[in-house]
N, C-alpha and C positions, 0 to 999 in steps of 0.2 A: 283919860289923855284926849285932848281935843284934836279934831282933824287938822287944825292949823299947826298945832304942836307937833303932830306926826310928821307933817310935811317938812318942818324945820329940821326935826331930828334925822330925817332921811337925807336931806340935803347936806346936813353937816357930816353924816357918815360917808356920803359919796365924795365930798371934797377931801376928807381925811384920806380915803382910799386912793383918790387920784394923786394927792400929795406924797403918800407912800410909795406908789408906783414910780412917781418921777424921781424921788430920792433914790430908790434903787437902781434907777437907769443911770443916775448921774454920779452916785457916790458909793453905793453898796457894792458888795462883791457880786460879780455878774457870772462867775464861772459855775457851771452846773457840776457840784461836786459828786453827784451820783451818776454822771455820764457813764454809760455801759460800754464796755469793751468786749467785742465778740471775737472768738478764735474760731476759724473756719478750718474743718478737718476734712481730709479725703475720705472716701468710702471705706478705706482699711483703718481709719482712725489717725492717720498722720497728719499733724499740724501743718496747714498750708499757708495761712496768713492770719494777721489779727488787725482789728480796726475799731476805732472808737466811734460809737454811733450805731445806728440801726442796720441790721442785715435782715433782708426778707427773701422769702421764697421768690425765685425767678431773677435774682440779681445775679450778675455775672462777673467773672473775674479773669483777666488775662495776666498770666504769671510772667516773671522775668524771662523765662525761655519760651513765651509766647503760646503757652498751653492754655486753652480755653475751659473754664469751669463754669458750671451753673449751680446755684444754691437750690437744693431740693428739699431741705428740711431745716428748721430753726428751733432751738431749745432755749433754756434760760439764758446761757452765757456762750453757747456754741452754735455752730451750723454745719451742715453737711454739704460738701461740694462734689458735685459728680463731673468728672472729666467729659467734655463733649469731643474734643479733638484738637487740633492746631488752629490757631487763629491766622488767617491769611494776612500778612503784614505788606505794607508798601515796598516797592523795589527802590532802594537807595544805593544800589550797587555803584552808581556814578561817583559816589565819595571815595571808592578805592581806585578809580581811573586816573589818578595823578591830579585830580582837581581839589582834593581836600584842602591842600595847603592854602591855595588861591581862595577857596570858599571861607576858611576860618581865619584868614589874614585880617588884621585890624583895618579898618577903613581909613584911608588918609583924610586928614582934616579938610583938605580941599575937595574931596569927593563927597563930603557929608551934606553938601547943599543939593537937594534934590528939586526937580521941578515939581509943580503943584500936581500933575497928572502922575508922577512917579513917586509921590508921597508914601513913605512907609510909616505907619502909625499903629501903636498897640496901646489900649486903655487897661488899667489895672485898678483894683480896689480891694479891700479887706472886709469880709462879711463878719468874721468872729474878731472883732477889734481887741479883745482882751488876751488873745492867745500870746503865751510867753514861753521861754525856755528856762527851767529851774536852774541848771548849772550856771548860766550867765545872768538871768534876771532875778534869781533868788525864789521866784514864785512861778507857778503855772498860769496864773491870771493877774492881769494888771488892770485896774479901772482906768478906762480912757483908752489910751493907745498903748497896747502891749508890746513886747518885744518882736512881734510878727512884723510891725511896721519898719523895723530896722532891716528885717529881711526883704520887705517890698521895696524899700529904697535902694538897697544894694542891687537888686534885681533891675530896677529902673536904670540905675547908673551903668549896669552892665550892658543892658540894651542899647543904651544911648552910645555907649562906646563902640557898639557895632554899626551906628549910623542910623538907628531907628528911634524915630520921635515916640516918647512915651508921655502919656497923661496918667500920672498916679493921683487918684483921689483918695485923700487922706480922712474922709469922714468916718466917724465911728458909728457903730450899730448896735450898741449895747441895749439891753442885756445880751448875754450869750444863751439865748433860748431858742424855742422853736419858731419864734417869729423873727429872727435875726435875717433870714433870707428875705422875708417881706420887706423889711426896712432896707436892706442893702439893694432891693430891686429898684428902688427909686434912684439910688446913686448909678446903678448899671444902666438904667434907661436914660439918665442924664448924660452919661459918657457916650451911650451910643448915638447921641445925637451929633457928636463929632465924626461919626462915620469910621471908627477905626478898622483896621484890618483883621483884629482879634481882640478879644476882651478876656483878662485873667483874673480870676478870684485867688488871692494868695492866703494859704492856710499852713498850719502844721497839725500833725496827727496828735492824737492823746493816748497811745499805747504806751504802757510802762517800759516795755523792753526796747531800749535804745539800739540794741544789737540787730534789730530789723532794719535800722537806718543807717548804721556806720558805713562810710564809703571813704576809699582812699583814692583821691583823684588828683592828677597832675602833681603828685608828690606832696600833697598836703591833706590833712584830715578835712573831710567834707561830709554831708549827709546825702543819702538817697532821696529821690523825690517820687511821690505817689501821684498819679493822675486819676482824677474822678469825673465820671460822666453820668448825667442823669438820665435814666430811661423813661422818665415820666413826661416826656414832651415831644412835640412834632419834629424837633431838630436832632433827636437823639442819634439817629443813624450817621448823620454827617458830623455831629460832635464826636462821635466815636472814631470816625475816619481821621478827624483832625488830631485827635489823641494818639491814635496809631502812627500817624505821620511823624508826631514828635518822637514817640519811643523809638521808631525805626531808625531816625537820624541819631538819636542818643546812643542806641545799641551799637551803631557803626563807629561812633567817635569816642563815646566814654561807656564802654560796656559795664552795665551794672549801676549806672547814675539813675536811670529811671527804674524804680522798684517794681512797678506793676501798674496795671489799669483796673480800677474798680468801676463797674457799671451798676449803680444803685437805683433804688425805686424812686428817688426824688427827682426834682428838675433843676436844682441849683441855679435857677435864673438862666439856664442855658437855652431855654425856649426863646429867648431874646435875640440870639445870634447863631449862626451855624458854627462860627469860629469862636466858641466860648469853651473854656476849659477851666477846672479848679486844680491847683497845684498844691500839693502838701510838701513842705520843705521840712523833712525830719519830724521829730516828735517832741513832746515837752521835756523828756529826760535827756535830750541830747543838748550839746551846747549851741548856743545861737551863732558862735563863730563858725562852726561847721556847716550850718544852714546858709549862712551868708557866703561861705566859700563855694558852695554849689551853685550859687546864682550866676556866677561868670559863665559856668559850663552850660548852664540851662539858658542863658541868653543866646549863647552861640547856636545851640540846638534849635531854639525857637526861631531864630532868625533865619536859619537855612530851611527849616521845615516850612515857613511862610513864604519865604522870598527866593530861595533857591541861592545862586551865586551872588556876591555883592558887586557893587559898581568897581570896575577896574579888574574884575577877574576875567579869565578868558572865556570866550563865548561858548555856550553849551552846544554840543553836537545836535544836529537837526533832529535826530531820533529822539533826544531827550525833550527838545521843544515840543514835538508832536505828542510825547509821553504826558508832558505837563498839561497841554491843551485837553487830551483826552481825560486826564485825571480830573480837571476842572468840570468837564462835561459830566463825568460819572457822579462827582459829588452833587451837582445840581439835580440830576436824575434821581439820586438816592433822597435828597431833601424833598423833591417834589412827591415822590411815592410816600414818604413818611408823612407829609402834610395831609395827604388824601386819606391814608389809613387812619391817621389820628382823628381826623374829622368824622369819618365813618364810625369809628368806635364811640365817639362821643354823641352822635346824633342819630345813627341808624340809617341815614340816607334822606332823600328827598330834599325839599325846600330848605330845612334846617341844616342839611349838610353843606348846601350851596352857600348859605349865610355864613357858616363856620369856615368854609374854604376861604371866602372873602376876608374874613377877620384874620385867619392864620396868614394869608398872604401879606396882609398889611403889617403884621407883626414881624415877619421874617425879612421883608423887603423894604420896610420903612415907608409903605404906601406907593413904591415906584410904579408897581403893575396894577395897583388897585384903583387908581384915580382915572377918571375919564379924560380924554385928550381935552386940553384947555383948561382943566381945572387946576 
């Protein structure tokens, strides 16, 4: 075979491979049929929780009753979780002080027009675009936009009913593989150019036991919600505080709605923003209608967790205002320490660390603090 013939054959093979890859992304099934489900056990062998996806040593878990566990060993399909103690949760006792009714009241239409500097904006997207609900969609995976988009739209509508502006990017990021987060990162970066107050990645779990997610809320069937935080990024500590704030509000108003918080090895694109969170509405074996029913409750929870009282509600006590300010200061301090430690771990110090700190500062602040005056 001549050299020219070899080159032509190689080019043809490459073109066919690229075409096959594009066909899989656009038309073939994108669900990972061999997706692993892990069960985490306590040290005495009692089942603690299940999760679809990877569990690694060092991952952490905050249970429904706010007990903190750390994964100490992992086998083929199970892991051992060691109880560390109680996770300190934010104080949301103000919700019991006669303010809850005002906080959770619907915002009058006339009050939904906010000044530009008082804008309330949340961005949402869907990394695993094929995710669906078997009882309602007939399958766990739909090529293109799966049933998870119906949940995301319901969540958007519920937030908007609370007076929050929402940008829902309905881009798809198929196939459902290890590169999905790399593809959805471009969507997240595009959304963050709008400077939202928070960015939410909407998912559903993939564990077979729907019983872990069944919830009865406000007299109607609903699903529980799992919060995921990535520990592989410089924002992990402040992302965790944001997740805990959401859970604390939910525990006060809708006990049991938030199933738990899983702090996993990955980043989940949460390195892009301090107020980034991944929410899993139910699992594939629960009905989509249950997942959609929970979005209204979660919208109220997220609204209060981010913004506190809504327009028209009674003024917060002075002590609460001071508490809010100190809370923001604490979050900023946690974020700063996280950025420094992350840079030190990656570079070992010196000039390389300084360069990494500048790069991290640009990522976290959008370049606000990293530009010279006048640039």
